[in-house]
Backbone as JSON Lines, residues from 0, in Angstrom:
{"i":0,"aa":"M","n":[-102.01,-3.05,112.5],"ca":[-101.5,-4.29,111.64],"c":[-102.07,-5.32,111.86]}
{"i":1,"aa":"I","n":[-101.87,-5.74,110.54],"ca":[-102.58,-6.93,110.0],"c":[-101.93,-7.94,110.34]}
{"i":2,"aa":"G","n":[-102.29,-9.59,110.95],"ca":[-102.17,-10.79,111.34],"c":[-101.64,-11.92,110.2]}
{"i":3,"aa":"P","n":[-101.48,-12.97,110.56],"ca":[-101.1,-13.8,109.24],"c":[-101.92,-14.48,108.55]}
{"i":4,"aa":"A","n":[-103.1,-13.96,109.17],"ca":[-104.37,-14.73,108.08],"c":[-104.5,-13.76,106.9]}
{"i":5,"aa":"Q","n":[-104.55,-12.05,107.55],"ca":[-104.89,-11.42,106.33],"c":[-103.19,-11.39,105.33]}
{"i":6,"aa":"C","n":[-102.65,-11.51,105.94],"ca":[-101.0,-11.41,104.99],"c":[-101.12,-12.74,104.13]}
{"i":7,"aa":"A","n":[-101.85,-13.74,104.56],"ca":[-101.91,-14.64,103.63],"c":[-102.88,-14.51,102.66]}
{"i":8,"aa":"Q","n":[-103.88,-13.86,103.2],"ca":[-104.99,-13.49,102.27],"c":[-104.38,-12.7,100.74]}
{"i":9,"aa":"K","n":[-103.52,-11.72,101.03],"ca":[-102.66,-10.67,100.29],"c":[-101.75,-11.06,99.54]}
{"i":10,"aa":"T","n":[-100.9,-11.88,99.79],"ca":[-99.26,-12.4,99.31],"c":[-100.05,-13.62,98.43]}
{"i":11,"aa":"P","n":[-99.45,-13.6,97.1],"ca":[-99.94,-14.67,95.79],"c":[-99.29,-15.71,96.4]}
{"i":12,"aa":"Q","n":[-99.94,-16.75,95.78],"ca":[-99.74,-18.26,96.49],"c":[-98.34,-18.75,95.68]}
{"i":13,"aa":"L","n":[-97.44,-17.69,96.36],"ca":[-96.24,-18.41,96.14],"c":[-95.76,-19.89,96.7]}
{"i":14,"aa":"F","n":[-96.33,-20.07,97.76],"ca":[-95.66,-21.34,98.68],"c":[-96.98,-22.29,98.75]}
{"i":15,"aa":"S","n":[-97.41,-22.5,97.51],"ca":[-98.34,-24.11,97.49],"c":[-97.25,-25.09,96.59]}
{"i":16,"aa":"R","n":[-97.89,-25.76,97.5],"ca":[-96.72,-26.95,97.3],"c":[-96.99,-27.54,95.93]}
{"i":17,"aa":"D","n":[-98.11,-27.11,95.28],"ca":[-98.56,-28.0,94.23],"c":[-97.75,-26.86,93.04]}
{"i":18,"aa":"R","n":[-97.35,-25.9,93.44],"ca":[-96.75,-25.2,92.12],"c":[-95.16,-25.12,92.37]}
{"i":19,"aa":"H","n":[-94.79,-25.6,93.1],"ca":[-93.22,-25.8,92.97],"c":[-92.61,-27.13,93.25]}
{"i":20,"aa":"Q","n":[-91.98,-28.01,92.05],"ca":[-91.93,-29.17,92.34],"c":[-90.82,-29.64,93.42]}
{"i":21,"aa":"T","n":[-89.74,-28.82,93.78],"ca":[-88.2,-28.81,94.27],"c":[-88.15,-27.72,95.37]}
{"i":22,"aa":"Q","n":[-87.36,-28.04,96.7],"ca":[-86.9,-27.1,97.47],"c":[-86.52,-26.42,96.82]}
{"i":23,"aa":"D","n":[-85.66,-26.32,95.72],"ca":[-84.85,-25.46,94.52],"c":[-85.79,-24.38,94.65]}
{"i":24,"aa":"E","n":[-86.6,-24.82,93.55],"ca":[-87.44,-23.34,93.7],"c":[-88.64,-22.94,94.37]}
{"i":25,"aa":"M","n":[-88.7,-23.65,95.89],"ca":[-89.22,-22.67,96.55],"c":[-88.43,-21.73,97.17]}
{"i":26,"aa":"V","n":[-87.4,-22.48,97.53],"ca":[-86.02,-21.48,97.28],"c":[-86.15,-19.92,96.53]}
{"i":27,"aa":"W","n":[-85.91,-20.25,95.2],"ca":[-85.93,-19.12,94.55],"c":[-86.96,-18.73,94.52]}
{"i":28,"aa":"A","n":[-88.28,-18.87,94.46],"ca":[-89.55,-18.1,94.66],"c":[-89.63,-16.59,95.88]}
{"i":29,"aa":"V","n":[-89.46,-17.16,96.96],"ca":[-89.13,-17.09,98.36],"c":[-88.21,-15.36,97.79]}
{"i":30,"aa":"K","n":[-86.9,-15.82,97.77],"ca":[-85.75,-15.1,97.07],"c":[-86.55,-14.1,96.52]}
{"i":31,"aa":"K","n":[-87.35,-14.72,95.59],"ca":[-87.68,-13.41,94.16],"c":[-88.64,-12.13,94.71]}
{"i":32,"aa":"Y","n":[-89.76,-12.87,95.83],"ca":[-90.23,-12.23,96.32],"c":[-90.18,-11.26,96.98]}
{"i":33,"aa":"I","n":[-88.82,-11.81,98.44],"ca":[-88.41,-10.86,99.08],"c":[-87.94,-9.9,97.83]}
{"i":34,"aa":"H","n":[-86.83,-9.43,97.11],"ca":[-86.62,-8.66,96.27],"c":[-87.17,-7.94,95.97]}
{"i":35,"aa":"F","n":[-88.57,-8.28,95.22],"ca":[-89.87,-7.68,95.06],"c":[-90.15,-6.62,96.24]}
{"i":36,"aa":"Y","n":[-90.39,-6.93,97.45],"ca":[-90.99,-6.81,98.56],"c":[-90.05,-5.28,99.0]}
{"i":37,"aa":"N","n":[-89.14,-5.54,98.84],"ca":[-87.79,-4.72,99.04],"c":[-87.58,-3.96,98.19]}
{"i":38,"aa":"T","n":[-87.35,-3.68,96.97],"ca":[-87.08,-3.14,95.99],"c":[-88.33,-2.38,95.29]}
{"i":39,"aa":"E","n":[-89.37,-3.1,94.69],"ca":[-90.64,-2.3,93.53],"c":[-91.88,-2.32,94.6]}
{"i":40,"aa":"R","n":[-92.04,-2.8,95.53],"ca":[-93.49,-2.89,96.05],"c":[-93.95,-1.73,96.64]}
{"i":41,"aa":"I","n":[-94.64,-0.67,97.23],"ca":[-94.9,0.54,97.76],"c":[-95.76,0.1,99.31]}
{"i":42,"aa":"H","n":[-95.56,1.2,99.77],"ca":[-95.77,0.85,101.39],"c":[-96.63,2.39,101.6]}
{"i":43,"aa":"S","n":[-97.54,1.62,102.15],"ca":[-98.49,3.23,102.49],"c":[-97.78,3.4,103.82]}
{"i":44,"aa":"S","n":[-97.13,3.01,104.33],"ca":[-96.85,3.21,106.0],"c":[-95.36,4.22,105.91]}
{"i":45,"aa":"I","n":[-94.76,4.32,104.4],"ca":[-93.56,5.17,104.9],"c":[-93.22,5.9,103.23]}
{"i":46,"aa":"S","n":[-94.79,6.65,103.02],"ca":[-94.93,7.61,102.06],"c":[-95.03,6.79,100.64]}
{"i":47,"aa":"S","n":[-95.33,5.83,100.66],"ca":[-95.83,5.22,99.27],"c":[-94.42,5.29,98.24]}
{"i":48,"aa":"V","n":[-93.54,4.53,98.74],"ca":[-92.59,4.44,98.59],"c":[-92.01,3.09,99.01]}
{"i":49,"aa":"S","n":[-90.86,2.37,97.86],"ca":[-90.07,0.98,98.48],"c":[-89.42,1.28,99.7]}
{"i":50,"aa":"P","n":[-89.17,-0.02,100.54],"ca":[-88.44,0.11,101.4],"c":[-86.71,0.64,101.1]}
{"i":51,"aa":"N","n":[-86.88,0.35,100.03],"ca":[-85.11,0.73,99.28],"c":[-84.94,2.01,99.74]}
{"i":52,"aa":"Q","n":[-85.44,2.73,98.75],"ca":[-85.73,3.97,98.68],"c":[-86.33,4.75,99.87]}
{"i":53,"aa":"C","n":[-86.63,4.42,100.97],"ca":[-87.21,5.08,102.17],"c":[-85.78,4.83,102.76]}
{"i":54,"aa":"E","n":[-85.1,3.58,103.05],"ca":[-83.66,3.94,103.43],"c":[-83.1,4.61,102.72]}
{"i":55,"aa":"Q","n":[-82.34,4.87,101.16],"ca":[-81.2,5.51,100.77],"c":[-81.72,7.22,101.13]}
{"i":56,"aa":"V","n":[-83.46,7.72,101.13],"ca":[-83.51,9.16,101.85],"c":[-83.16,9.0,103.07]}
{"i":57,"aa":"F","n":[-83.44,8.35,104.23],"ca":[-82.32,8.51,104.95],"c":[-81.32,7.97,105.54]}
{"i":58,"aa":"L","n":[-80.31,7.4,104.7],"ca":[-79.01,7.54,104.95],"c":[-78.6,8.82,104.21]}
{"i":59,"aa":"K","n":[-79.26,9.92,103.64],"ca":[-79.01,10.76,102.82],"c":[-79.22,11.74,103.66]}
{"i":60,"aa":"Q","n":[-80.36,11.59,105.03],"ca":[-80.1,12.54,105.86],"c":[-79.45,12.52,107.09]}
{"i":61,"aa":"A","n":[-78.67,11.35,107.22],"ca":[-78.19,11.4,108.38],"c":[-77.17,11.8,108.15]}
């Protein structure tokens, strides 16, 4: 398991104060990253698919 320091090194600098002028911009960036993380980014721990794809396979098997 990786810790916060390793995660921060691998995560794009979405949360830099210099990058976002308003709180709304920050909220939008976080939501966009969460969407990417759950729908597009593949995870090696779940057979190199996205979490949404893994969930769909699980639901079909249930």
